[in-house]
C-alpha positions as a Markdown table, in Angstrom:
| # | Residue | x | y | z |
|---|---|---|---|---|
| 1 | Met | 119.9 | -0.8 | 76.4 |
| 2 | Lys | 118.1 | 2.2 | 75.0 |
| 3 | Tyr | 118.2 | 3.8 | 78.5 |
| 4 | Gly | 121.9 | 3.3 | 78.7 |
| 5 | Ile | 122.4 | 5.0 | 75.3 |
| 6 | Leu | 120.1 | 7.8 | 76.4 |
| 7 | Phe | 122.2 | 8.2 | 79.6 |
| 8 | Ile | 125.5 | 8.2 | 77.8 |
| 9 | Ser | 124.2 | 10.8 | 75.3 |
| 10 | Leu | 122.9 | 13.0 | 78.1 |
| 11 | Leu | 126.3 | 12.7 | 79.9 |
| 12 | Phe | 128.2 | 13.5 | 76.7 |
| 13 | Ser | 126.0 | 16.6 | 76.1 |
| 14 | Leu | 126.5 | 17.8 | 79.6 |
| 15 | Thr | 130.3 | 17.3 | 79.3 |
| 16 | Leu | 130.4 | 19.4 | 76.1 |
| 17 | Arg | 128.3 | 22.1 | 77.7 |
| 18 | Ala | 130.6 | 22.2 | 80.7 |
| 19 | Gln | 133.7 | 22.4 | 78.4 |
| 20 | Ala | 132.0 | 25.3 | 76.5 |
| 21 | Asp | 131.6 | 27.2 | 79.8 |
| 22 | Val | 135.4 | 27.2 | 80.4 |
| 23 | Val | 136.8 | 30.5 | 79.3 |
| 24 | Pro | 140.6 | 31.0 | 79.5 |
| 25 | Asp | 140.6 | 34.4 | 81.2 |
| 26 | Gln | 140.2 | 36.0 | 84.6 |
| 27 | Asp | 136.4 | 35.4 | 84.5 |
| 28 | Gln | 136.8 | 31.7 | 84.4 |
| 29 | Arg | 135.0 | 29.9 | 87.2 |
| 30 | Tyr | 136.9 | 28.0 | 89.8 |
| 31 | Arg | 136.0 | 25.2 | 92.2 |
| 32 | Glu | 136.7 | 24.9 | 95.9 |
| 33 | Asp | 137.0 | 22.2 | 98.7 |
| 34 | Gln | 136.7 | 19.1 | 96.6 |
| 35 | Phe | 138.4 | 16.6 | 99.0 |
| 36 | Tyr | 137.6 | 16.3 | 102.7 |
| 37 | Leu | 138.8 | 14.6 | 105.9 |
| 38 | Gly | 136.9 | 14.7 | 109.2 |
| 39 | Val | 137.0 | 13.4 | 112.8 |
| 40 | Thr | 134.0 | 13.4 | 115.1 |
| 41 | Tyr | 132.8 | 12.7 | 118.6 |
| 42 | Asn | 129.7 | 10.5 | 118.3 |
| 43 | Leu | 126.7 | 10.7 | 120.5 |
| 44 | Leu | 123.5 | 8.5 | 120.6 |
| 45 | Leu | 120.2 | 10.2 | 120.9 |
| 46 | Asp | 117.0 | 8.5 | 122.4 |
| 47 | Leu | 118.9 | 6.0 | 124.5 |
| 48 | Pro | 116.7 | 3.5 | 126.3 |
| 49 | Gln | 116.5 | 3.7 | 130.1 |
| 50 | Arg | 119.7 | 2.5 | 131.9 |
| 51 | Val | 121.6 | 2.5 | 128.6 |
| 52 | Ser | 124.6 | 4.9 | 128.6 |
| 53 | Gln | 127.6 | 5.7 | 126.6 |
| 54 | Asn | 131.1 | 5.2 | 127.9 |
| 55 | Gly | 134.6 | 5.5 | 126.5 |
| 56 | Leu | 135.4 | 7.6 | 123.5 |
| 57 | Ser | 132.9 | 7.1 | 120.7 |
| 58 | Tyr | 134.5 | 8.5 | 117.6 |
| 59 | Gly | 134.2 | 8.7 | 113.8 |
| 60 | Leu | 136.4 | 9.2 | 110.8 |
| 61 | Gln | 135.3 | 10.3 | 107.4 |
| 62 | Ser | 136.8 | 11.1 | 104.0 |
| 63 | Gly | 135.7 | 11.6 | 100.4 |
| 64 | Phe | 135.5 | 13.7 | 97.3 |
| 65 | Ile | 132.9 | 16.4 | 96.6 |
| 66 | Arg | 132.3 | 17.8 | 93.1 |
| 67 | Asp | 131.9 | 21.6 | 93.4 |
| 68 | Phe | 129.4 | 23.2 | 91.0 |
| 69 | Pro | 129.5 | 27.1 | 91.2 |
| 70 | Leu | 126.2 | 28.8 | 90.8 |
| 71 | Asn | 127.3 | 32.4 | 90.2 |
| 72 | Gln | 130.2 | 34.0 | 88.3 |
| 73 | Ala | 132.0 | 35.0 | 91.5 |
| 74 | Cys | 131.8 | 31.3 | 92.7 |
| 75 | Thr | 130.7 | 32.3 | 96.2 |
| 76 | Phe | 127.6 | 30.1 | 95.9 |
| 77 | Ala | 127.8 | 26.5 | 94.8 |
| 78 | Ile | 126.3 | 23.0 | 95.1 |
| 79 | Gly | 128.5 | 20.2 | 96.2 |
| 80 | Val | 127.7 | 16.5 | 95.5 |
| 81 | Gly | 130.1 | 13.9 | 96.7 |
| 82 | Leu | 131.0 | 10.3 | 97.5 |
| 83 | Gly | 132.8 | 9.3 | 100.7 |
| 84 | Tyr | 133.4 | 6.7 | 103.4 |
| 85 | Ser | 132.9 | 6.9 | 107.1 |
| 86 | Phe | 133.8 | 4.7 | 110.1 |
| 87 | Asn | 131.9 | 5.3 | 113.4 |
| 88 | Ser | 132.2 | 3.6 | 116.8 |
| 89 | Tyr | 129.7 | 3.8 | 119.7 |
| 90 | Tyr | 130.8 | 2.6 | 123.1 |
| 91 | Thr | 127.9 | 1.8 | 125.4 |
| 92 | Asn | 126.8 | -0.6 | 128.2 |
| 93 | Leu | 124.4 | -2.3 | 125.7 |
| 94 | Arg | 125.8 | -5.7 | 124.7 |
| 95 | Ala | 124.8 | -7.6 | 121.6 |
| 96 | Ile | 124.8 | -11.4 | 121.9 |
| 97 | Glu | 124.5 | -13.9 | 119.0 |
| 98 | Asp | 121.9 | -16.5 | 119.7 |
| 99 | Gly | 121.8 | -18.9 | 116.8 |
| 100 | Ser | 120.6 | -16.9 | 113.8 |
| 101 | Asp | 119.2 | -14.2 | 116.1 |
| 102 | Ile | 120.8 | -11.3 | 118.0 |
| 103 | Arg | 119.6 | -10.2 | 121.5 |
| 104 | Tyr | 120.6 | -7.2 | 123.5 |
| 105 | Glu | 121.3 | -6.9 | 127.2 |
| 106 | Ile | 122.2 | -4.0 | 129.4 |
| 107 | Leu | 125.5 | -4.5 | 131.3 |
| 108 | Asp | 125.1 | -3.6 | 134.9 |
| 109 | Gly | 127.9 | -2.9 | 137.5 |
| 110 | Thr | 128.4 | -6.6 | 138.2 |
| 111 | Val | 129.8 | -7.4 | 134.7 |
| 112 | Asp | 133.6 | -6.8 | 134.4 |
| 113 | Tyr | 134.6 | -5.9 | 130.9 |
| 114 | Lys | 137.1 | -3.7 | 129.1 |
| 115 | Arg | 135.2 | -2.5 | 126.0 |
| 116 | Asn | 131.8 | -2.9 | 124.4 |
| 117 | Lys | 131.1 | -1.2 | 121.2 |
| 118 | Leu | 129.1 | -1.0 | 118.0 |
| 119 | Glu | 130.9 | 0.1 | 114.8 |
| 120 | Thr | 129.6 | 1.0 | 111.4 |
| 121 | His | 131.2 | 1.3 | 108.0 |
| 122 | Ile | 129.2 | 3.5 | 105.6 |
| 123 | Ile | 129.4 | 4.6 | 102.0 |
| 124 | Glu | 128.1 | 8.1 | 101.9 |
| 125 | Leu | 126.6 | 10.6 | 99.5 |
| 126 | Pro | 126.8 | 14.2 | 100.8 |
| 127 | Val | 124.9 | 17.0 | 99.1 |
| 128 | Glu | 125.7 | 20.6 | 100.1 |
| 129 | Ile | 124.5 | 24.1 | 99.4 |
| 130 | Arg | 127.7 | 26.1 | 99.7 |
| 131 | Trp | 128.5 | 29.7 | 100.5 |
| 132 | Arg | 132.0 | 31.1 | 100.9 |
| 133 | Asn | 133.7 | 34.5 | 100.5 |
| 134 | Ser | 136.7 | 33.1 | 98.5 |
| 135 | Thr | 138.4 | 34.5 | 95.4 |
| 136 | Arg | 140.5 | 32.9 | 92.8 |
| 137 | Thr | 143.7 | 33.7 | 94.7 |
| 138 | Asp | 142.6 | 33.8 | 98.3 |
| 139 | Tyr | 142.7 | 30.4 | 100.0 |
| 140 | Lys | 141.8 | 31.6 | 103.5 |
| 141 | Phe | 138.0 | 32.3 | 103.6 |
| 142 | Trp | 134.9 | 31.8 | 105.6 |
| 143 | Arg | 132.5 | 29.0 | 104.5 |
| 144 | Ile | 129.0 | 27.8 | 105.5 |
| 145 | Tyr | 128.1 | 24.5 | 103.9 |
| 146 | Gly | 124.7 | 23.0 | 104.8 |
| 147 | Gly | 122.8 | 20.1 | 103.4 |
| 148 | Phe | 122.1 | 16.4 | 103.9 |
| 149 | Lys | 123.9 | 13.1 | 103.7 |
| 150 | Leu | 122.7 | 9.8 | 102.4 |
| 151 | Gly | 124.5 | 6.6 | 103.2 |
| 152 | Tyr | 124.5 | 2.8 | 103.2 |
| 153 | Ile | 126.0 | 0.7 | 105.8 |
| 154 | Val | 128.2 | -2.0 | 104.3 |
| 155 | Gly | 129.2 | -3.5 | 107.7 |
| 156 | Thr | 128.0 | -3.3 | 111.3 |
| 157 | Arg | 130.0 | -5.1 | 113.9 |
| 158 | Ser | 129.5 | -5.6 | 117.7 |
| 159 | Lys | 132.6 | -6.3 | 119.8 |
| 160 | Phe | 132.7 | -7.2 | 123.5 |
| 161 | Val | 136.0 | -7.5 | 125.2 |
| 162 | Thr | 136.9 | -8.8 | 128.7 |
| 163 | Lys | 140.3 | -9.9 | 130.1 |
| 164 | Asp | 139.4 | -13.5 | 129.3 |
| 165 | Phe | 137.8 | -13.5 | 125.8 |
| 166 | Val | 136.6 | -11.4 | 122.8 |
| 167 | Asp | 133.2 | -11.8 | 121.3 |
| 168 | Ser | 132.9 | -10.1 | 117.9 |
| 169 | Phe | 130.4 | -10.5 | 115.0 |
| 170 | Tyr | 128.6 | -8.6 | 112.3 |
| 171 | Asn | 125.1 | -7.5 | 113.0 |
| 172 | Ser | 122.3 | -8.3 | 110.6 |
| 173 | Asp | 119.7 | -6.1 | 112.2 |
| 174 | Ser | 121.1 | -2.6 | 111.6 |
| 175 | Glu | 119.1 | -0.1 | 109.5 |
| 176 | Asn | 121.5 | 0.0 | 106.6 |
| 177 | Phe | 120.0 | 3.0 | 104.7 |
| 178 | Arg | 121.1 | 6.2 | 106.5 |
| 179 | Tyr | 120.0 | 9.8 | 106.1 |
| 180 | Gly | 120.5 | 13.0 | 108.1 |
| 181 | Leu | 121.2 | 16.7 | 108.1 |
| 182 | Met | 124.7 | 18.2 | 108.2 |
| 183 | Leu | 126.3 | 21.6 | 108.6 |
| 184 | Asn | 129.9 | 22.6 | 108.2 |
| 185 | Val | 131.0 | 26.1 | 109.3 |
| 186 | Gly | 134.5 | 27.6 | 109.6 |
| 187 | Tyr | 137.4 | 29.6 | 108.4 |
| 188 | Asn | 140.5 | 28.5 | 106.5 |
| 189 | Thr | 141.7 | 25.1 | 107.8 |
| 190 | Phe | 139.5 | 24.5 | 110.9 |
| 191 | Asn | 135.8 | 23.9 | 110.3 |
| 192 | Leu | 133.1 | 22.7 | 112.7 |
| 193 | His | 131.1 | 19.7 | 111.5 |
| 194 | Leu | 127.6 | 18.7 | 112.7 |
| 195 | Tyr | 125.6 | 15.6 | 111.5 |
| 196 | Tyr | 122.2 | 14.9 | 112.9 |
| 197 | Gly | 120.9 | 11.4 | 111.9 |
| 198 | Leu | 117.2 | 11.2 | 111.2 |
| 199 | Asn | 116.7 | 7.5 | 111.5 |
| 200 | Ser | 117.5 | 4.8 | 114.0 |
| 201 | Leu | 120.7 | 2.7 | 113.8 |
| 202 | Phe | 118.5 | -0.5 | 114.1 |
| 203 | Glu | 115.6 | -1.9 | 112.1 |
| 204 | Asp | 112.1 | -1.5 | 113.4 |
| 205 | Gly | 111.1 | -4.1 | 116.0 |
| 206 | Val | 114.6 | -4.6 | 117.5 |
| 207 | Thr | 114.3 | -4.6 | 121.3 |
| 208 | Ile | 116.4 | -5.1 | 124.5 |
| 209 | Ser | 115.7 | -8.2 | 126.6 |
| 210 | Asp | 113.6 | -6.0 | 128.9 |
| 211 | Gly | 111.3 | -5.1 | 126.0 |
| 212 | Gln | 112.5 | -1.5 | 125.3 |
| 213 | Ser | 112.8 | -0.6 | 121.7 |
| 214 | Leu | 116.2 | 0.3 | 120.2 |
| 215 | Glu | 115.5 | 3.6 | 118.4 |
| 216 | Met | 118.9 | 5.3 | 118.9 |
| 217 | Ala | 119.9 | 7.9 | 116.3 |
| 218 | Pro | 123.4 | 9.3 | 115.9 |
| 219 | Leu | 124.6 | 12.8 | 116.5 |
| 220 | His | 128.2 | 13.6 | 115.3 |
| 221 | Leu | 130.2 | 16.7 | 116.4 |
| 222 | Gly | 133.7 | 17.4 | 115.2 |
| 223 | Leu | 136.1 | 19.0 | 112.7 |
| 224 | Ile | 136.3 | 18.7 | 109.0 |
| 225 | Phe | 139.2 | 19.7 | 106.8 |
| 226 | Tyr | 138.9 | 20.6 | 103.1 |
| 227 | Ile | 141.5 | 20.2 | 100.4 |
| 228 | Leu | 141.2 | 21.7 | 96.9 |
């Protein structure tokens, strides 16, 4: 209980301090780019032998970032946010439920199927060091935002589709805690987005039926759009 009171007191003091910093004149600080939407093309790194991607693996992301200017001109800032992302990965690596276990097999050319994918739903915490050459009245400016992104998978699903049946279930062997580096660079509306995952999508010890380890890590390339 005492820790809760201490936290509330600290939060209250920080709020009062932030309010004291607000000066109603032309020197008042401003914030930028606090909502975001993004779309990505998703790649998998360190694929096992004979495993390949097929189809359009894509991702969608959205969220809110609190912008904290670091200088009076507001050209440097820190951004801390909360968001959600959906990511799909189409490959020839099929997941099969076997009782309480999951096994993985590589689909060869003899298997006729329409789609085979792995999808993840992630709650994300992006943290950015931000530079931009904006002003209070100029909404078209260059930006370079770099940092890292933490995340937690709230759902991982495998889906295998043929003309005769659909096999779909939620995976229990994904590495739910996610972390990686990101970089957003652009001008005005269109900004390039890069995310490089630093850990595997699967837990340690998960293997394919031929004994190869599943240590695939994601790489996302795409566009991100910021909204004030």
